[in-house]
C-alpha positions as CSV (number, residue, x, y, z in Angstrom):
1,M,-27.8,44.3,-8.4
2,N,-31.5,45.1,-8.9
3,I,-34.0,42.3,-9.1
4,V,-37.4,43.1,-10.6
5,D,-40.2,40.5,-10.0
6,R,-42.3,40.4,-13.1
7,R,-44.4,37.5,-12.1
8,L,-48.1,38.1,-12.4
9,N,-50.2,38.5,-9.3
10,P,-52.4,35.5,-8.3
11,R,-55.8,35.5,-9.8
12,G,-57.5,35.9,-6.4
13,K,-57.4,39.5,-5.2
14,A,-56.0,40.2,-1.8
15,L,-54.6,36.7,-1.4
16,E,-52.7,37.5,1.7
17,N,-55.7,39.0,3.4
18,R,-57.8,36.0,2.4
19,Q,-55.2,33.6,4.0
20,R,-55.0,35.8,7.1
21,F,-58.7,35.7,7.4
22,L,-58.9,31.9,7.2
23,R,-56.2,31.6,9.9
24,R,-57.9,34.1,12.2
25,A,-61.4,32.7,11.7
26,K,-60.4,29.1,11.5
27,G,-62.8,27.9,14.2
28,V,-65.7,29.8,12.8
29,V,-65.1,28.6,9.3
30,Q,-64.7,25.0,10.4
31,Q,-68.1,25.2,12.2
32,A,-69.7,26.8,9.1
33,V,-68.2,24.0,6.9
34,K,-69.7,21.3,9.1
35,Q,-73.1,22.9,9.0
36,S,-72.9,23.3,5.2
37,L,-71.9,19.7,4.7
38,Q,-75.1,18.4,6.4
39,S,-77.2,19.8,3.5
40,R,-74.7,19.2,0.7
41,N,-74.4,16.2,-1.6
42,I,-71.1,14.4,-1.0
43,R,-70.1,14.7,-4.6
44,D,-70.3,18.4,-4.3
45,V,-67.7,18.5,-1.5
46,L,-65.0,18.6,-4.1
47,D,-66.5,21.8,-5.6
48,G,-66.1,24.2,-2.6
49,G,-68.8,26.8,-2.4
50,E,-70.3,29.4,-0.1
51,V,-70.5,29.1,3.7
52,S,-72.4,31.4,6.1
53,I,-70.4,32.8,9.0
54,P,-72.1,34.6,11.8
55,L,-70.9,38.1,12.3
56,D,-70.5,37.7,16.0
57,G,-67.6,35.3,15.2
58,M,-65.8,37.9,13.1
59,E,-65.0,40.4,15.9
60,E,-61.4,41.3,16.3
61,P,-59.8,42.0,19.7
62,S,-59.5,45.7,20.5
63,L,-58.5,47.9,23.5
64,R,-61.3,50.1,25.0
65,R,-61.4,52.4,27.9
66,G,-62.9,50.5,30.9
67,S,-66.1,51.7,32.6
68,G,-64.6,51.3,36.1
69,G,-62.4,53.6,38.1
70,T,-62.9,57.3,39.1
71,H,-63.4,59.9,36.3
72,D,-63.6,63.6,36.7
73,R,-65.6,65.1,33.8
74,V,-67.0,68.5,33.0
75,L,-70.0,68.3,30.7
76,P,-71.8,71.3,29.3
77,G,-75.5,71.5,29.8
78,N,-78.1,72.0,27.1
79,K,-81.8,72.5,26.7
80,T,-82.6,68.9,27.3
81,F,-80.3,67.8,30.2
82,I,-79.4,69.6,33.5
83,E,-77.4,68.6,36.5
84,G,-78.4,65.2,38.0
85,D,-80.0,63.8,34.8
86,V,-79.2,60.2,33.8
87,L,-78.4,59.8,30.1
88,P,-80.4,57.0,28.4
89,R,-78.7,54.1,26.7
90,S,-78.3,54.3,22.9
91,G,-80.9,52.2,21.0
92,G,-79.9,49.1,19.2
93,G,-81.5,46.4,17.1
94,G,-84.6,45.8,19.2
95,S,-86.7,42.8,18.9
96,G,-90.3,43.5,17.8
97,K,-93.4,41.9,19.0
98,P,-94.8,38.9,17.2
99,D,-97.4,41.0,15.4
100,K,-95.3,44.1,15.0
101,A,-92.1,44.8,13.1
102,G,-89.0,45.4,15.3
103,E,-87.1,48.6,15.4
104,G,-83.4,49.2,15.0
105,T,-80.8,47.8,12.6
106,G,-79.1,44.4,12.3
107,E,-76.8,42.5,10.0
108,D,-77.1,39.3,8.2
109,A,-74.7,36.4,8.4
110,F,-71.4,37.0,6.4
111,R,-71.2,34.7,3.3
112,F,-67.7,33.6,2.3
113,V,-66.8,31.6,-0.8
114,L,-64.3,28.8,-0.3
115,T,-62.3,27.3,-3.1
116,R,-62.1,23.5,-3.6
117,E,-58.7,23.3,-1.9
118,E,-59.8,25.6,1.0
119,F,-63.0,23.6,1.6
120,L,-61.2,20.3,1.7
121,N,-58.3,21.7,3.9
122,V,-60.8,22.9,6.5
123,F,-62.8,19.7,6.4
124,L,-59.8,17.3,6.6
125,D,-57.8,19.5,8.9
126,D,-57.8,17.2,12.0
127,L,-58.4,13.8,10.3
128,E,-55.9,11.0,10.0
129,L,-55.5,7.3,9.8
130,P,-55.0,6.2,13.4
131,D,-51.8,4.5,14.5
132,L,-50.1,4.7,11.1
133,A,-46.9,2.8,11.9
134,K,-43.6,2.7,10.0
135,R,-43.5,-0.8,8.8
136,R,-41.1,-2.1,6.1
137,L,-40.7,0.9,3.7
138,T,-40.6,0.3,0.0
139,E,-42.6,3.2,-1.4
140,T,-41.4,6.8,-1.6
141,E,-43.8,9.8,-1.5
142,H,-41.5,12.6,-2.5
143,E,-37.8,13.5,-2.7
144,S,-36.5,15.8,0.1
145,P,-33.3,17.9,-0.4
146,V,-30.4,17.1,1.9
147,R,-26.9,18.6,2.3
148,A,-24.3,17.0,0.0
149,G,-21.1,19.1,0.5
150,Y,-20.1,22.1,-1.5
151,S,-19.9,23.1,-5.2
152,V,-18.2,25.9,-7.1
153,S,-21.5,27.0,-8.7
154,G,-24.9,27.6,-7.5
155,S,-27.6,30.1,-6.4
156,P,-26.5,33.2,-4.5
157,A,-28.9,32.2,-1.8
158,N,-26.9,29.0,-1.2
159,I,-23.5,30.7,-0.9
160,A,-21.4,29.3,2.0
161,V,-19.9,32.4,3.5
162,N,-17.7,30.7,6.1
163,R,-16.2,28.2,3.6
164,T,-15.7,31.0,1.0
165,T,-13.9,33.2,3.6
166,R,-11.7,30.3,4.8
167,L,-10.6,29.4,1.2
168,A,-9.9,33.1,0.4
169,M,-7.7,33.4,3.5
170,M,-5.8,30.3,2.6
171,R,-5.1,31.6,-0.9
172,R,-3.9,35.0,0.4
173,M,-1.6,33.4,2.8
174,A,-0.2,31.0,0.2
175,L,0.5,33.9,-2.3
176,R,1.8,36.1,0.5
177,R,-0.6,38.9,-0.1
178,P,0.5,42.0,1.9
179,N,-1.8,42.9,4.7
180,P,-2.8,46.5,5.4
181,E,-0.8,46.7,8.6
182,A,2.5,46.1,6.8
183,I,1.8,48.9,4.3
184,A,0.8,51.2,7.2
185,R,4.1,50.5,9.0
186,L,6.1,51.5,5.9
187,E,4.1,54.6,5.4
188,A,4.8,55.6,9.1
189,E,8.5,55.0,8.5
190,I,8.3,57.2,5.4
191,A,6.7,60.0,7.4
192,A,9.4,59.8,10.1
193,C,12.3,59.4,7.6
194,E,14.5,62.4,7.1
195,E,17.0,60.9,4.6
196,D,15.8,61.3,1.0
197,G,17.5,58.1,-0.3
198,L,15.9,55.9,2.3
199,R,12.6,57.6,1.8
200,L,12.7,56.7,-2.0
201,V,13.5,53.1,-1.1
202,L,10.6,52.8,1.3
203,E,8.2,54.5,-1.2
204,D,9.2,51.9,-3.8
205,K,8.5,49.1,-1.4
206,V,5.0,50.6,-0.7
207,K,4.3,50.8,-4.4
208,A,5.4,47.2,-4.9
209,L,3.2,46.0,-2.0
210,E,0.2,48.0,-3.3
211,A,0.7,46.5,-6.7
212,K,0.8,43.0,-5.2
213,V,-2.4,43.7,-3.3
214,R,-4.1,44.7,-6.6
215,R,-2.9,41.5,-8.3
216,I,-4.1,39.2,-5.4
217,P,-7.8,40.1,-4.6
218,Y,-9.2,39.7,-1.2
219,I,-11.8,37.2,-2.5
220,D,-11.4,35.6,-5.9
221,P,-14.1,33.7,-7.8
222,V,-12.1,30.5,-7.3
223,D,-12.7,30.9,-3.5
224,V,-16.5,31.0,-3.7
225,R,-18.3,27.9,-2.6
226,Y,-22.0,27.1,-2.5
227,R,-23.9,24.7,-0.4
228,R,-24.9,21.7,-2.4
229,Y,-28.1,19.7,-2.1
230,E,-29.2,16.4,-3.4
231,N,-32.7,15.1,-3.6
232,E,-33.0,12.1,-1.3
233,P,-36.1,9.8,-1.5
234,K,-38.2,10.1,1.7
235,P,-39.8,6.8,2.8
236,V,-43.4,6.6,3.8
237,A,-45.5,4.0,5.5
238,Q,-47.6,1.8,3.2
239,A,-51.3,1.5,4.1
240,V,-54.3,-0.3,2.7
241,M,-58.0,0.4,3.5
242,F,-60.5,-2.4,3.2
243,C,-64.1,-1.2,2.5
244,L,-66.6,-3.9,3.5
245,M,-70.2,-3.1,2.6
246,D,-73.3,-5.2,3.3
247,V,-75.6,-5.2,0.3
248,S,-78.0,-8.0,1.4
249,S,-81.7,-7.9,1.0
250,S,-82.1,-6.6,4.6
251,M,-80.4,-3.4,3.7
252,T,-83.0,-0.9,2.5
253,E,-82.3,1.7,-0.1
254,H,-82.0,4.3,2.7
255,M,-79.4,2.2,4.5
256,K,-77.4,1.6,1.3
257,D,-77.5,5.3,0.6
258,L,-76.1,6.0,4.0
259,A,-73.3,3.4,3.6
260,K,-72.4,4.7,0.1
261,R,-72.2,8.3,1.4
262,F,-69.9,7.1,4.2
263,Y,-67.6,5.4,1.7
264,M,-67.6,8.3,-0.7
265,L,-66.5,10.5,2.1
266,L,-63.8,8.0,3.1
267,Y,-62.6,7.9,-0.5
268,I,-62.3,11.7,-0.6
269,F,-60.5,11.7,2.7
270,L,-57.9,9.1,1.6
271,S,-57.4,10.4,-1.9
272,Q,-56.8,14.0,-0.7
273,R,-54.7,13.3,2.4
274,Y,-52.6,10.3,1.4
275,R,-50.8,9.3,-1.8
276,H,-49.9,5.7,-1.1
277,V,-53.0,4.2,0.3
278,D,-54.5,1.2,-1.5
279,L,-58.2,0.8,-1.5
280,V,-59.8,-2.6,-1.6
281,F,-63.6,-2.8,-2.2
282,I,-65.5,-5.8,-1.0
283,R,-69.3,-6.3,-1.3
284,H,-71.0,-9.1,0.4
285,T,-74.4,-10.8,0.7
286,D,-74.1,-14.5,1.6
287,R,-71.1,-14.5,-0.7
288,A,-68.4,-11.8,-0.9
289,E,-66.2,-10.7,-3.7
290,E,-63.6,-8.0,-4.4
291,V,-64.9,-5.5,-6.9
292,D,-63.8,-2.3,-8.5
293,E,-65.0,1.2,-7.5
294,E,-67.8,1.4,-10.0
295,T,-69.3,-1.9,-9.1
296,F,-68.9,-1.2,-5.4
297,F,-71.0,2.0,-5.5
298,H,-73.5,1.2,-8.3
299,S,-74.1,-2.6,-8.6
300,P,-77.7,-3.6,-7.8
301,A,-76.8,-7.2,-6.7
302,T,-78.4,-8.4,-3.5
303,G,-79.0,-11.6,-1.6
304,G,-78.7,-13.2,1.9
305,T,-76.4,-12.2,4.7
306,L,-73.2,-13.9,5.9
307,V,-70.8,-11.4,7.4
308,S,-68.0,-14.0,7.7
309,S,-67.8,-14.1,3.9
310,A,-66.6,-10.5,3.8
311,L,-64.1,-11.1,6.5
312,E,-62.8,-14.3,4.8
313,A,-62.4,-12.3,1.5
314,M,-60.4,-9.7,3.4
315,R,-58.2,-12.3,5.0
316,S,-57.6,-13.9,1.6
317,V,-56.6,-10.6,0.0
318,I,-54.2,-9.8,2.9
319,A,-52.6,-13.2,2.6
320,K,-52.1,-12.7,-1.2
321,R,-51.1,-9.0,-1.5
322,Y,-50.7,-7.2,1.9
323,S,-48.3,-8.8,4.3
324,P,-48.8,-7.3,7.8
325,E,-45.1,-7.0,8.1
326,D,-45.0,-4.5,5.3
327,W,-48.4,-2.9,5.4
328,N,-50.6,-0.9,7.8
329,I,-54.0,-2.5,7.4
330,Y,-57.2,-0.7,8.0
331,A,-60.9,-1.6,7.5
332,A,-64.2,0.2,7.4
333,Q,-67.3,-1.9,7.5
334,A,-70.9,-0.7,7.0
335,S,-73.9,-3.0,7.7
336,D,-77.4,-2.9,9.2
337,G,-76.2,-5.3,11.9
338,D,-78.1,-8.3,10.7
339,N,-76.3,-11.7,10.4
340,S,-77.3,-15.3,10.2
341,Y,-77.3,-16.9,13.6
342,S,-75.3,-19.8,12.3
343,D,-72.6,-17.4,11.1
344,E,-72.0,-15.6,14.4
345,A,-69.3,-18.0,15.6
346,A,-67.4,-17.9,12.3
347,T,-67.6,-14.1,12.3
348,E,-66.2,-13.8,15.8
349,R,-63.4,-16.4,15.1
350,L,-62.3,-14.5,11.9
351,L,-62.2,-11.2,13.7
352,T,-60.3,-12.3,16.8
353,E,-57.9,-14.7,15.0
354,A,-57.3,-13.3,11.5
355,I,-58.5,-9.7,11.1
356,L,-58.1,-7.6,14.3
357,P,-54.6,-9.0,15.2
358,V,-53.1,-7.6,11.9
359,S,-55.2,-4.4,11.7
360,Q,-54.1,-1.0,12.9
361,Y,-57.7,0.2,13.1
362,F,-61.2,-1.2,12.3
363,A,-64.2,1.1,12.0
364,Y,-67.7,-0.3,12.1
365,L,-70.7,1.8,11.0
366,E,-74.1,0.5,11.6
367,V,-76.8,2.0,9.4
368,G,-80.4,2.0,10.3
369,D,-83.8,3.5,9.5
370,A,-84.4,7.0,10.7
371,D,-87.2,5.9,13.1
372,R,-85.2,3.0,14.7
373,G,-84.3,3.6,18.3
374,S,-80.7,3.7,19.5
375,S,-81.5,1.4,22.4
376,S,-81.9,-1.8,20.3
377,Q,-78.6,-3.6,19.6
378,S,-78.0,-5.9,16.7
379,A,-76.0,-9.1,16.9
380,L,-73.0,-7.5,15.2
381,W,-73.1,-4.4,17.4
382,K,-73.0,-6.6,20.5
383,L,-70.1,-8.6,19.1
384,Y,-68.0,-5.5,18.1
385,D,-68.8,-3.8,21.4
386,K,-67.5,-6.8,23.3
387,L,-64.3,-6.9,21.3
388,R,-63.8,-3.2,21.7
389,T,-64.1,-3.4,25.5
390,E,-61.5,-6.1,25.4
391,G,-59.0,-3.7,23.9
392,A,-59.3,-4.4,20.2
393,P,-58.4,-1.5,17.8
394,L,-62.0,-0.9,16.9
395,S,-64.6,1.9,16.9
396,I,-68.3,1.5,16.4
397,R,-70.9,4.1,15.5
398,R,-74.6,4.3,14.4
399,V,-76.2,6.6,11.8
400,G,-79.9,6.9,10.8
401,H,-80.0,10.2,8.9
402,R,-77.9,11.8,6.2
403,G,-77.0,14.7,8.5
404,E,-75.3,12.2,10.9
405,I,-72.8,10.9,8.3
406,F,-70.3,13.8,8.6
407,P,-70.1,14.1,12.4
408,V,-69.8,10.3,12.7
409,F,-67.1,10.2,10.1
410,R,-65.1,12.8,11.9
411,E,-65.4,10.9,15.2
412,L,-64.1,7.7,13.6
413,F,-61.1,9.3,11.9
414,Q,-60.3,12.3,14.1
415,R,-56.6,12.8,14.9
416,G,-55.6,10.8,18.0
417,Q,-58.7,8.5,17.8
418,G,-56.8,5.2,18.0
419,R,-58.3,2.6,20.3
420,E,-61.7,3.1,22.0
421,R,-62.6,1.5,25.3
422,V,-65.8,3.3,26.2
423,A,-69.0,2.3,24.6
424,S,-70.8,4.7,22.3
């Protein structure tokens, strides 16, 4: 049987070479993507694009003759060199003086265009939700094929050779199909027989056995069996991410921009990596409310600051919709660190009694002005740092520039992050 594959080739030329290149230069491409993200708008992350890769990272391993050891060579002389001369090194890309152009040749960085899927795969390669536990499972992500016995029809690739051979043997034994050894013995007797009458009888027996062999095939279509598969729902853990953003009057436009960039990145990460993760958006001033995605990112509302209002809103939503017995609960909070002095006790009580005990992971991002020093610590920073050192599943980071968003995000959600015990 001849099989002709008439499927069209993929649109991208040399697809296998492209995939091989991405595997071989994975580390270099990841570094190039990180550098590209620092100057890229977060909304453009989904569009892929060009990345610059230094050529020194593209070298392939090769075998060369070593310079050590003892070598006997016979070199002919010429008009320039005689016995005892030292050959000069070959010139390369020399560096010129500041006021003079350099000599030699060089090569620019290699530019490689990544598709949307390739760009996201590289960026999200080692990110995950920490400590995603298997709680009570009610959702299904996809159906996985599992063995479900045998069938009399199916694809040739699924033929069960052992079962087919066994059934064919049972059928041949039940129908008493002659085996080749029996026919061979009769033919040997015919060759040794000298009596014509007996020879004719033996020849008739051989013909009858051969006719029976032709009527009873070695393998019949009724013997063939195929491995049967059924799609079985594969359970996955349910998870919910709470996004808590401070939009009080103490948050400048620069701080709000940093917080929104962080949440946009979080949204891209969760939507691309996980199918069944609920997102709950909570904005707060001195009052907190659950809002939709559009309001969360674009509403201009502002006011005072009570961090406990956001934690209370989160606690209320958990009680109504997300039982800790059934859901993996995560939270990501962005704030400038300011809080009312009278609210600090309520904030700590809600965190220690209601939020952190039911959370798998809590990430706190403190946004600040670019010129603010890292030595100053806000009231919220001190509180979260204390809870973290006590063993709470909590991580804290600071950002002051747009370029710090991506590295900090990767630190917070890098695979194996889990609990932190060392201060940042």
